[in-house]
PDB file of N, CA, C and O in Angstrom, chain B, residues numbered from 101:
ATOM      1  N   MET B 101       9.430  -0.999 -11.133  1.00  0.00           N
ATOM      2  CA  MET B 101      10.615  -0.134 -10.960  1.00  0.00           C
ATOM      3  C   MET B 101      10.265  -0.152  -9.387  1.00  0.00           C
ATOM      4  O   MET B 101       9.146  -0.223  -8.880  1.00  0.00           O
ATOM      5  N   GLY B 102      11.471  -0.073  -8.773  1.00  0.00           N
ATOM      6  CA  GLY B 102      11.398   0.452  -7.233  1.00  0.00           C
ATOM      7  C   GLY B 102      11.456   1.624  -6.980  1.00  0.00           C
ATOM      8  O   GLY B 102      11.633   2.351  -7.958  1.00  0.00           O
ATOM      9  N   ASP B 103      11.355   2.185  -5.831  1.00  0.00           N
ATOM     10  CA  ASP B 103      11.220   3.416  -5.467  1.00  0.00           C
ATOM     11  C   ASP B 103      12.479   4.378  -5.939  1.00  0.00           C
ATOM     12  O   ASP B 103      12.203   5.542  -6.230  1.00  0.00           O
ATOM     13  N   ILE B 104      13.686   3.988  -6.015  1.00  0.00           N
ATOM     14  CA  ILE B 104      14.839   4.602  -6.558  1.00  0.00           C
ATOM     15  C   ILE B 104      15.676   3.539  -7.495  1.00  0.00           C
ATOM     16  O   ILE B 104      16.061   2.420  -7.156  1.00  0.00           O
ATOM     17  N   VAL B 105      15.823   4.080  -8.548  1.00  0.00           N
ATOM     18  CA  VAL B 105      16.594   3.197  -9.597  1.00  0.00           C
ATOM     19  C   VAL B 105      17.972   3.855  -9.965  1.00  0.00           C
ATOM     20  O   VAL B 105      18.103   5.063 -10.161  1.00  0.00           O
ATOM     21  N   LEU B 106      19.019   2.903 -10.041  1.00  0.00           N
ATOM     22  CA  LEU B 106      20.380   3.639 -10.512  1.00  0.00           C
ATOM     23  C   LEU B 106      20.528   2.977 -11.872  1.00  0.00           C
ATOM     24  O   LEU B 106      20.228   1.802 -12.082  1.00  0.00           O
ATOM     25  N   SER B 107      21.005   3.802 -12.761  1.00  0.00           N
ATOM     26  CA  SER B 107      21.267   3.332 -14.088  1.00  0.00           C
ATOM     27  C   SER B 107      22.491   3.969 -14.701  1.00  0.00           C
ATOM     28  O   SER B 107      22.980   4.987 -14.211  1.00  0.00           O
ATOM     29  N   ARG B 108      22.947   3.424 -15.684  1.00  0.00           N
ATOM     30  CA  ARG B 108      24.227   4.030 -16.493  1.00  0.00           C
ATOM     31  C   ARG B 108      23.787   5.269 -17.614  1.00  0.00           C
ATOM     32  O   ARG B 108      24.540   6.173 -17.977  1.00  0.00           O
ATOM     33  N   LYS B 109      22.326   5.054 -18.072  1.00  0.00           N
ATOM     34  CA  LYS B 109      21.769   6.122 -18.844  1.00  0.00           C
ATOM     35  C   LYS B 109      20.435   6.416 -18.277  1.00  0.00           C
ATOM     36  O   LYS B 109      19.766   5.683 -17.548  1.00  0.00           O
ATOM     37  N   PRO B 110      20.133   7.653 -18.739  1.00  0.00           N
ATOM     38  CA  PRO B 110      18.619   7.895 -18.305  1.00  0.00           C
ATOM     39  C   PRO B 110      17.606   6.940 -18.613  1.00  0.00           C
ATOM     40  O   PRO B 110      17.805   6.172 -19.554  1.00  0.00           O
ATOM     41  N   LEU B 111      16.578   6.878 -17.976  1.00  0.00           N
ATOM     42  CA  LEU B 111      15.547   6.041 -17.892  1.00  0.00           C
ATOM     43  C   LEU B 111      14.415   6.654 -18.600  1.00  0.00           C
ATOM     44  O   LEU B 111      14.332   7.879 -18.524  1.00  0.00           O
ATOM     45  N   VAL B 112      13.470   5.975 -19.321  1.00  0.00           N
ATOM     46  CA  VAL B 112      12.288   6.411 -19.862  1.00  0.00           C
ATOM     47  C   VAL B 112      11.081   5.931 -19.191  1.00  0.00           C
ATOM     48  O   VAL B 112      10.421   5.037 -19.721  1.00  0.00           O
ATOM     49  N   SER B 113      10.753   6.415 -18.136  1.00  0.00           N
ATOM     50  CA  SER B 113       9.689   5.716 -17.412  1.00  0.00           C
ATOM     51  C   SER B 113       8.661   6.863 -16.832  1.00  0.00           C
ATOM     52  O   SER B 113       8.764   8.047 -17.156  1.00  0.00           O
ATOM     53  N   SER B 114       7.668   6.366 -15.941  1.00  0.00           N
ATOM     54  CA  SER B 114       6.691   7.201 -15.321  1.00  0.00           C
ATOM     55  C   SER B 114       7.168   8.268 -14.329  1.00  0.00           C
ATOM     56  O   SER B 114       6.599   9.330 -14.076  1.00  0.00           O
ATOM     57  N   ALA B 115       8.588   7.689 -13.686  1.00  0.00           N
ATOM     58  CA  ALA B 115       9.413   8.467 -12.909  1.00  0.00           C
ATOM     59  C   ALA B 115       9.837   9.866 -13.634  1.00  0.00           C
ATOM     60  O   ALA B 115      10.580   9.820 -14.614  1.00  0.00           O
ATOM     61  N   ARG B 116       9.440  10.881 -13.227  1.00  0.00           N
ATOM     62  CA  ARG B 116       9.947  12.081 -13.991  1.00  0.00           C
ATOM     63  C   ARG B 116      11.341  12.505 -13.445  1.00  0.00           C
ATOM     64  O   ARG B 116      12.106  13.292 -14.002  1.00  0.00           O
ATOM     65  N   ASN B 117      11.530  11.916 -12.373  1.00  0.00           N
ATOM     66  CA  ASN B 117      12.768  12.803 -11.707  1.00  0.00           C
ATOM     67  C   ASN B 117      14.126  11.879 -12.095  1.00  0.00           C
ATOM     68  O   ASN B 117      14.224  10.740 -11.637  1.00  0.00           O
ATOM     69  N   SER B 118      15.011  12.366 -12.841  1.00  0.00           N
ATOM     70  CA  SER B 118      16.143  11.693 -13.252  1.00  0.00           C
ATOM     71  C   SER B 118      17.496  12.640 -13.266  1.00  0.00           C
ATOM     72  O   SER B 118      17.786  13.555 -14.037  1.00  0.00           O
ATOM     73  N   ILE B 119      18.112  12.180 -12.314  1.00  0.00           N
ATOM     74  CA  ILE B 119      19.380  13.082 -11.946  1.00  0.00           C
ATOM     75  C   ILE B 119      20.677  12.446 -12.248  1.00  0.00           C
ATOM     76  O   ILE B 119      20.925  11.322 -11.813  1.00  0.00           O
ATOM     77  N   ALA B 120      21.562  13.140 -13.009  1.00  0.00           N
ATOM     78  CA  ALA B 120      22.876  12.710 -13.031  1.00  0.00           C
ATOM     79  C   ALA B 120      23.790  12.921 -12.216  1.00  0.00           C
ATOM     80  O   ALA B 120      24.043  14.093 -11.937  1.00  0.00           O
ATOM     81  N   GLY B 121      24.621  11.740 -11.538  1.00  0.00           N
ATOM     82  CA  GLY B 121      25.648  12.194 -10.517  1.00  0.00           C
ATOM     83  C   GLY B 121      26.740  11.212 -10.471  1.00  0.00           C
ATOM     84  O   GLY B 121      26.740  10.421 -11.414  1.00  0.00           O
ATOM     85  N   MET B 122      27.731  11.067  -9.541  1.00  0.00           N
ATOM     86  CA  MET B 122      28.798  10.469  -9.519  1.00  0.00           C
ATOM     87  C   MET B 122      28.769   9.550  -8.440  1.00  0.00           C
ATOM     88  O   MET B 122      28.340   9.973  -7.367  1.00  0.00           O
ATOM     89  N   VAL B 123      29.262   7.999  -8.547  1.00  0.00           N
ATOM     90  CA  VAL B 123      29.205   7.365  -7.360  1.00  0.00           C
ATOM     91  C   VAL B 123      30.273   7.734  -6.363  1.00  0.00           C
ATOM     92  O   VAL B 123      31.459   7.642  -6.678  1.00  0.00           O
ATOM     93  N   SER B 124      29.923   8.116  -5.262  1.00  0.00           N
ATOM     94  CA  SER B 124      30.966   8.576  -4.068  1.00  0.00           C
ATOM     95  C   SER B 124      31.327   7.783  -3.039  1.00  0.00           C
ATOM     96  O   SER B 124      32.326   8.024  -2.362  1.00  0.00           O
ATOM     97  N   ALA B 125      30.375   6.547  -2.789  1.00  0.00           N
ATOM     98  CA  ALA B 125      30.761   5.606  -1.989  1.00  0.00           C
ATOM     99  C   ALA B 125      29.757   4.490  -2.036  1.00  0.00           C
ATOM    100  O   ALA B 125      28.574   4.631  -2.344  1.00  0.00           O
ATOM    101  N   ILE B 126      30.374   3.321  -1.687  1.00  0.00           N
ATOM    102  CA  ILE B 126      29.472   1.941  -1.731  1.00  0.00           C
ATOM    103  C   ILE B 126      30.099   1.055  -0.613  1.00  0.00           C
ATOM    104  O   ILE B 126      31.259   0.666  -0.476  1.00  0.00           O
ATOM    105  N   GLN B 127      28.891   0.834   0.213  1.00  0.00           N
ATOM    106  CA  GLN B 127      29.238   0.039   1.391  1.00  0.00           C
ATOM    107  C   GLN B 127      28.176  -1.149   1.343  1.00  0.00           C
ATOM    108  O   GLN B 127      26.970  -1.036   1.125  1.00  0.00           O
ATOM    109  N   ALA B 128      28.914  -2.340   1.602  1.00  0.00           N
ATOM    110  CA  ALA B 128      28.242  -3.465   1.498  1.00  0.00           C
ATOM    111  C   ALA B 128      27.472  -3.633   3.009  1.00  0.00           C
ATOM    112  O   ALA B 128      27.919  -3.141   4.045  1.00  0.00           O
ATOM    113  N   GLN B 129      26.471  -4.272   2.933  1.00  0.00           N
ATOM    114  CA  GLN B 129      25.610  -4.474   3.950  1.00  0.00           C
ATOM    115  C   GLN B 129      25.542  -6.107   4.357  1.00  0.00           C
ATOM    116  O   GLN B 129      25.579  -6.908   3.423  1.00  0.00           O
ATOM    117  N   PRO B 130      25.456  -6.543   5.545  1.00  0.00           N
ATOM    118  CA  PRO B 130      25.248  -7.947   5.833  1.00  0.00           C
ATOM    119  C   PRO B 130      24.164  -8.546   5.194  1.00  0.00           C
ATOM    120  O   PRO B 130      24.266  -9.708   4.802  1.00  0.00           O
ATOM    121  N   SER B 131      23.270  -7.988   5.059  1.00  0.00           N
ATOM    122  CA  SER B 131      21.729  -8.435   4.749  1.00  0.00           C
ATOM    123  C   SER B 131      21.862  -8.810   3.034  1.00  0.00           C
ATOM    124  O   SER B 131      20.823  -9.104   2.441  1.00  0.00           O
ATOM    125  N   GLY B 132      22.891  -8.791   2.445  1.00  0.00           N
ATOM    126  CA  GLY B 132      22.958  -9.005   0.782  1.00  0.00           C
ATOM    127  C   GLY B 132      22.659  -7.776   0.245  1.00  0.00           C
ATOM    128  O   GLY B 132      22.335  -7.925  -0.933  1.00  0.00           O
ATOM    129  N   THR B 133      22.628  -6.704   0.569  1.00  0.00           N
ATOM    130  CA  THR B 133      22.247  -5.555   0.001  1.00  0.00           C
ATOM    131  C   THR B 133      23.665  -4.398   0.093  1.00  0.00           C
ATOM    132  O   THR B 133      24.628  -4.636   0.823  1.00  0.00           O
ATOM    133  N   ALA B 134      23.601  -3.568  -0.486  1.00  0.00           N
ATOM    134  CA  ALA B 134      24.625  -2.599  -0.639  1.00  0.00           C
ATOM    135  C   ALA B 134      24.015  -1.106  -0.336  1.00  0.00           C
ATOM    136  O   ALA B 134      22.788  -1.046  -0.403  1.00  0.00           O
ATOM    137  N   THR B 135      24.610  -0.069  -0.058  1.00  0.00           N
ATOM    138  CA  THR B 135      24.356   1.283   0.174  1.00  0.00           C
ATOM    139  C   THR B 135      25.042   1.867  -0.699  1.00  0.00           C
ATOM    140  O   THR B 135      26.258   1.791  -0.523  1.00  0.00           O
ATOM    141  N   VAL B 136      24.597   2.578  -1.824  1.00  0.00           N
ATOM    142  CA  VAL B 136      25.311   3.269  -3.040  1.00  0.00           C
ATOM    143  C   VAL B 136      25.048   4.732  -2.868  1.00  0.00           C
ATOM    144  O   VAL B 136      23.922   5.216  -2.984  1.00  0.00           O
ATOM    145  N   GLN B 137      26.311   5.540  -2.538  1.00  0.00           N
ATOM    146  CA  GLN B 137      25.868   6.901  -2.316  1.00  0.00           C
ATOM    147  C   GLN B 137      26.227   7.758  -3.801  1.00  0.00           C
ATOM    148  O   GLN B 137      27.268   7.530  -4.417  1.00  0.00           O
ATOM    149  N   VAL B 138      25.537   8.439  -4.117  1.00  0.00           N
ATOM    150  CA  VAL B 138      25.620   9.364  -5.339  1.00  0.00           C
ATOM    151  C   VAL B 138      25.648  10.884  -5.158  1.00  0.00           C
ATOM    152  O   VAL B 138      24.651  11.434  -4.690  1.00  0.00           O
ATOM    153  N   ASP B 139      26.663  11.556  -5.478  1.00  0.00           N
ATOM    154  CA  ASP B 139      26.904  12.899  -5.315  1.00  0.00           C
ATOM    155  C   ASP B 139      26.379  13.443  -6.690  1.00  0.00           C
ATOM    156  O   ASP B 139      26.918  13.293  -7.786  1.00  0.00           O
ATOM    157  N   ALA B 140      25.098  14.173  -6.375  1.00  0.00           N
ATOM    158  CA  ALA B 140      24.817  14.897  -7.639  1.00  0.00           C
ATOM    159  C   ALA B 140      24.181  16.498  -7.261  1.00  0.00           C
ATOM    160  O   ALA B 140      23.114  17.042  -7.545  1.00  0.00           O
ATOM    161  N   GLY B 141      25.241  16.888  -6.580  1.00  0.00           N
ATOM    162  CA  GLY B 141      24.826  18.043  -5.997  1.00  0.00           C
ATOM    163  C   GLY B 141      24.403  18.078  -4.536  1.00  0.00           C
ATOM    164  O   GLY B 141      24.986  18.769  -3.701  1.00  0.00           O
ATOM    165  N   ASP B 142      23.395  17.326  -4.277  1.00  0.00           N
ATOM    166  CA  ASP B 142      22.822  16.674  -3.036  1.00  0.00           C
ATOM    167  C   ASP B 142      23.168  15.284  -3.082  1.00  0.00           C
ATOM    168  O   ASP B 142      23.317  14.733  -4.173  1.00  0.00           O
ATOM    169  N   ILE B 143      23.316  14.643  -1.968  1.00  0.00           N
ATOM    170  CA  ILE B 143      23.772  13.321  -1.754  1.00  0.00           C
ATOM    171  C   ILE B 143      22.601  12.385  -1.688  1.00  0.00           C
ATOM    172  O   ILE B 143      21.731  12.579  -0.839  1.00  0.00           O
ATOM    173  N   PHE B 144      22.533  11.484  -2.445  1.00  0.00           N
ATOM    174  CA  PHE B 144      21.484  10.352  -2.828  1.00  0.00           C
ATOM    175  C   PHE B 144      22.072   8.952  -1.957  1.00  0.00           C
ATOM    176  O   PHE B 144      23.194   8.519  -2.225  1.00  0.00           O
ATOM    177  N   ARG B 145      21.384   8.426  -1.111  1.00  0.00           N
ATOM    178  CA  ARG B 145      21.790   7.106  -0.476  1.00  0.00           C
ATOM    179  C   ARG B 145      20.785   5.917  -0.878  1.00  0.00           C
ATOM    180  O   ARG B 145      19.696   5.816  -0.313  1.00  0.00           O
ATOM    181  N   VAL B 146      21.192   5.034  -1.865  1.00  0.00           N
ATOM    182  CA  VAL B 146      20.243   4.136  -2.628  1.00  0.00           C
ATOM    183  C   VAL B 146      20.852   2.713  -2.062  1.00  0.00           C
ATOM    184  O   VAL B 146      22.021   2.338  -2.159  1.00  0.00           O
ATOM    185  N   THR B 147      19.762   2.030  -1.453  1.00  0.00           N
ATOM    186  CA  THR B 147      19.847   0.492  -1.111  1.00  0.00           C
ATOM    187  C   THR B 147      19.636  -0.300  -2.301  1.00  0.00           C
ATOM    188  O   THR B 147      18.562  -0.214  -2.897  1.00  0.00           O
ATOM    189  N   VAL B 148      20.690  -1.173  -2.763  1.00  0.00           N
ATOM    190  CA  VAL B 148      20.278  -2.275  -3.891  1.00  0.00           C
ATOM    191  C   VAL B 148      21.047  -3.410  -3.330  1.00  0.00           C
ATOM    192  O   VAL B 148      21.830  -3.433  -2.380  1.00  0.00           O
ATOM    193  N   LEU B 149      20.604  -4.452  -4.220  1.00  0.00           N
ATOM    194  CA  LEU B 149      21.206  -5.874  -3.920  1.00  0.00           C
ATOM    195  C   LEU B 149      22.703  -5.694  -4.264  1.00  0.00           C
ATOM    196  O   LEU B 149      23.101  -5.035  -5.225  1.00  0.00           O
ATOM    197  N   SER B 150      23.529  -6.380  -3.339  1.00  0.00           N
ATOM    198  CA  SER B 150      24.856  -6.629  -3.522  1.00  0.00           C
ATOM    199  C   SER B 150      25.131  -7.005  -5.020  1.00  0.00           C
ATOM    200  O   SER B 150      26.193  -6.614  -5.505  1.00  0.00           O
ATOM    201  N   ARG B 151      24.185  -7.795  -5.861  1.00  0.00           N
ATOM    202  CA  ARG B 151      24.424  -8.406  -7.099  1.00  0.00           C
ATOM    203  C   ARG B 151      24.379  -7.231  -8.060  1.00  0.00           C
ATOM    204  O   ARG B 151      24.999  -7.204  -9.123  1.00  0.00           O
ATOM    205  N   THR B 152      23.613  -6.282  -7.611  1.00  0.00           N
ATOM    206  CA  THR B 152      23.244  -4.923  -8.385  1.00  0.00           C
ATOM    207  C   THR B 152      24.589  -4.139  -8.746  1.00  0.00           C
ATOM    208  O   THR B 152      24.791  -3.518  -9.790  1.00  0.00           O
ATOM    209  N   VAL B 153      25.461  -4.290  -7.681  1.00  0.00           N
ATOM    210  CA  VAL B 153      26.865  -3.341  -7.699  1.00  0.00           C
ATOM    211  C   VAL B 153      27.735  -4.296  -8.736  1.00  0.00           C
ATOM    212  O   VAL B 153      28.448  -3.787  -9.600  1.00  0.00           O
ATOM    213  N   THR B 154      27.634  -5.441  -8.602  1.00  0.00           N
ATOM    214  CA  THR B 154      28.681  -6.353  -9.527  1.00  0.00           C
ATOM    215  C   THR B 154      27.899  -6.296 -10.732  1.00  0.00           C
ATOM    216  O   THR B 154      28.619  -5.881 -11.640  1.00  0.00           O
ATOM    217  N   GLU B 155      26.621  -6.559 -11.162  1.00  0.00           N
ATOM    218  CA  GLU B 155      26.047  -6.531 -12.319  1.00  0.00           C
ATOM    219  C   GLU B 155      26.310  -5.252 -13.134  1.00  0.00           C
ATOM    220  O   GLU B 155      26.632  -5.296 -14.322  1.00  0.00           O
ATOM    221  N   MET B 156      26.161  -4.145 -12.461  1.00  0.00           N
ATOM    222  CA  MET B 156      26.285  -2.739 -12.949  1.00  0.00           C
ATOM    223  C   MET B 156      27.810  -2.365 -13.104  1.00  0.00           C
ATOM    224  O   MET B 156      28.129  -1.385 -13.777  1.00  0.00           O
ATOM    225  N   ASP B 157      28.568  -3.003 -12.597  1.00  0.00           N
ATOM    226  CA  ASP B 157      30.130  -2.696 -12.296  1.00  0.00           C
ATOM    227  C   ASP B 157      30.320  -1.383 -11.908  1.00  0.00           C
ATOM    228  O   ASP B 157      30.975  -0.524 -12.498  1.00  0.00           O
ATOM    229  N   LEU B 158      29.537  -1.262 -10.600  1.00  0.00           N
ATOM    230  CA  LEU B 158      29.576   0.253 -10.127  1.00  0.00           C
ATOM    231  C   LEU B 158      30.901   0.163  -9.491  1.00  0.00           C
ATOM    232  O   LEU B 158      31.308  -0.873  -8.966  1.00  0.00           O
ATOM    233  N   LYS B 159      31.664   1.420  -9.554  1.00  0.00           N
ATOM    234  CA  LYS B 159      33.016   1.948  -8.889  1.00  0.00           C
ATOM    235  C   LYS B 159      32.820   3.335  -8.376  1.00  0.00           C
ATOM    236  O   LYS B 159      31.923   4.075  -8.779  1.00  0.00           O
ATOM    237  N   MET B 160      33.596   3.617  -7.575  1.00  0.00           N
ATOM    238  CA  MET B 160      33.812   5.029  -6.948  1.00  0.00           C
ATOM    239  C   MET B 160      34.044   5.840  -8.145  1.00  0.00           C
ATOM    240  O   MET B 160      34.832   5.390  -8.976  1.00  0.00           O
ATOM    241  N   GLY B 161      33.417   7.083  -8.381  1.00  0.00           N
ATOM    242  CA  GLY B 161      33.674   7.958  -9.453  1.00  0.00           C
ATOM    243  C   GLY B 161      33.133   7.785 -10.784  1.00  0.00           C
ATOM    244  O   GLY B 161      33.313   8.549 -11.732  1.00  0.00           O
ATOM    245  N   GLU B 162      32.396   6.622 -10.774  1.00  0.00           N
ATOM    246  CA  GLU B 162      31.566   6.454 -11.963  1.00  0.00           C
ATOM    247  C   GLU B 162      30.211   7.143 -12.218  1.00  0.00           C
ATOM    248  O   GLU B 162      29.465   7.182 -11.240  1.00  0.00           O
ATOM    249  N   PRO B 163      29.849   7.591 -13.150  1.00  0.00           N
ATOM    250  CA  PRO B 163      28.732   8.349 -13.510  1.00  0.00           C
ATOM    251  C   PRO B 163      27.514   7.443 -13.565  1.00  0.00           C
ATOM    252  O   PRO B 163      27.586   6.434 -14.266  1.00  0.00           O
ATOM    253  N   VAL B 164      26.241   7.746 -12.793  1.00  0.00           N
ATOM    254  CA  VAL B 164      25.129   7.081 -12.821  1.00  0.00           C
ATOM    255  C   VAL B 164      23.951   8.383 -12.771  1.00  0.00           C
ATOM    256  O   VAL B 164      24.113   9.597 -12.650  1.00  0.00           O
ATOM    257  N   TYR B 165      22.787   7.595 -12.911  1.00  0.00           N
ATOM    258  CA  TYR B 165      21.677   8.475 -13.029  1.00  0.00           C
ATOM    259  C   TYR B 165      20.947   7.767 -11.881  1.00  0.00           C
ATOM    260  O   TYR B 165      21.069   6.566 -11.643  1.00  0.00           O
ATOM    261  N   VAL B 166      20.112   8.693 -11.132  1.00  0.00           N
ATOM    262  CA  VAL B 166      19.259   8.232  -9.990  1.00  0.00           C
ATOM    263  C   VAL B 166      17.677   8.646 -10.560  1.00  0.00           C
ATOM    264  O   VAL B 166      17.306   9.776 -10.876  1.00  0.00           O
ATOM    265  N   THR B 167      17.144   7.808 -10.580  1.00  0.00           N
ATOM    266  CA  THR B 167      15.699   8.108 -11.057  1.00  0.00           C
ATOM    267  C   THR B 167      14.605   7.678 -10.189  1.00  0.00           C
ATOM    268  O   THR B 167      14.625   6.490  -9.866  1.00  0.00           O
ATOM    269  N   PHE B 168      13.773   8.317  -9.803  1.00  0.00           N
ATOM    270  CA  PHE B 168      12.548   8.301  -8.695  1.00  0.00           C
ATOM    271  C   PHE B 168      11.447   8.995  -9.166  1.00  0.00           C
ATOM    272  O   PHE B 168      11.407   9.754 -10.134  1.00  0.00           O
ATOM    273  N   LYS B 169      10.539   8.675  -8.396  1.00  0.00           N
ATOM    274  CA  LYS B 169       8.911   9.325  -8.319  1.00  0.00           C
ATOM    275  C   LYS B 169       9.355  10.135  -7.120  1.00  0.00           C
ATOM    276  O   LYS B 169      10.255   9.737  -6.380  1.00  0.00           O
ATOM    277  N   SER B 170       8.674  11.347  -6.926  1.00  0.00           N
ATOM    278  CA  SER B 170       8.876  12.036  -5.830  1.00  0.00           C
ATOM    279  C   SER B 170       8.111  11.387  -4.414  1.00  0.00           C
ATOM    280  O   SER B 170       8.506  11.640  -3.276  1.00  0.00           O
ATOM    281  N   SER B 171       7.057  10.592  -4.701  1.00  0.00           N
ATOM    282  CA  SER B 171       6.648   9.889  -3.551  1.00  0.00           C
ATOM    283  C   SER B 171       7.614   8.660  -3.166  1.00  0.00           C
ATOM    284  O   SER B 171       7.240   7.907  -2.267  1.00  0.00           O
ATOM    285  N   GLY B 172       8.718   8.452  -3.748  1.00  0.00           N
ATOM    286  CA  GLY B 172       9.505   7.375  -3.332  1.00  0.00           C
ATOM    287  C   GLY B 172      10.876   7.868  -2.367  1.00  0.00           C
ATOM    288  O   GLY B 172      11.701   7.069  -1.923  1.00  0.00           O
ATOM    289  N   ILE B 173      10.911   9.130  -2.187  1.00  0.00           N
ATOM    290  CA  ILE B 173      12.117   9.504  -1.567  1.00  0.00           C
ATOM    291  C   ILE B 173      11.848  10.083  -0.186  1.00  0.00           C
ATOM    292  O   ILE B 173      10.711  10.496   0.046  1.00  0.00           O
ATOM    293  N   HIS B 174      12.921  10.163   0.888  1.00  0.00           N
ATOM    294  CA  HIS B 174      12.734  10.571   2.079  1.00  0.00           C
ATOM    295  C   HIS B 174      13.865  11.542   2.295  1.00  0.00           C
ATOM    296  O   HIS B 174      15.052  11.221   2.239  1.00  0.00           O
ATOM    297  N   LEU B 175      13.440  12.674   2.530  1.00  0.00           N
ATOM    298  CA  LEU B 175      14.314  13.941   2.747  1.00  0.00           C
ATOM    299  C   LEU B 175      14.932  13.916   4.107  1.00  0.00           C
ATOM    300  O   LEU B 175      14.132  13.942   5.043  1.00  0.00           O
ATOM    301  N   LEU B 176      16.146  13.873   4.378  1.00  0.00           N
ATOM    302  CA  LEU B 176      16.793  14.048   5.785  1.00  0.00           C
ATOM    303  C   LEU B 176      17.540  15.412   6.043  1.00  0.00           C
ATOM    304  O   LEU B 176      18.367  15.814   5.225  1.00  0.00           O
ATOM    305  N   ALA B 177      17.289  16.006   7.003  1.00  0.00           N
ATOM    306  CA  ALA B 177      17.600  17.343   7.348  1.00  0.00           C
ATOM    307  C   ALA B 177      19.236  17.034   7.691  1.00  0.00           C
ATOM    308  O   ALA B 177      19.521  16.058   8.384  1.00  0.00           O
ATOM    309  N   HIS B 178      20.340  17.977   7.130  1.00  0.00           N
ATOM    310  CA  HIS B 178      21.510  17.838   7.240  1.00  0.00           C
ATOM    311  C   HIS B 178      21.903  18.609   8.676  1.00  0.00           C
ATOM    312  O   HIS B 178      21.584  19.791   8.800  1.00  0.00           O
ATOM    313  N   CYS B 179      22.502  18.012   9.601  1.00  0.00           N
ATOM    314  CA  CYS B 179      22.882  18.519  10.840  1.00  0.00           C
ATOM    315  C   CYS B 179      24.377  19.058  10.794  1.00  0.00           C
ATOM    316  O   CYS B 179      25.248  18.289  10.388  1.00  0.00           O
ATOM    317  N   GLU B 180      24.698  20.292  11.176  1.00  0.00           N
ATOM    318  CA  GLU B 180      26.144  20.614  11.359  1.00  0.00           C
ATOM    319  C   GLU B 180      26.570  20.547  12.602  1.00  0.00           C
ATOM    320  O   GLU B 180      25.896  21.037  13.508  1.00  0.00           O
ATOM    321  N   ASP B 181      27.621  19.998  12.809  1.00  0.00           N
ATOM    322  CA  ASP B 181      28.283  19.808  14.378  1.00  0.00           C
ATOM    323  C   ASP B 181      28.715  21.132  14.855  1.00  0.00           C
ATOM    324  O   ASP B 181      29.227  21.251  15.968  1.00  0.00           O
TER     325      ASP B 181
END
């Protein structure tokens, strides 16, 4: 399992953090990856292979689960302008 996994259903794994959210943005990257933004009250930005977006048929407004081990995330401070 990678650091952060997107799925349609909650996963059963050693990663104890699984949060339900909604896809709020998908941004293709030139490197063959895509950044998927998930709104779960807090915003998660997950980098996946572009084919993952296609295989999972991810679209804006779709429900997904973000599953991760606490050691696999990086918190970024939100700055107000």
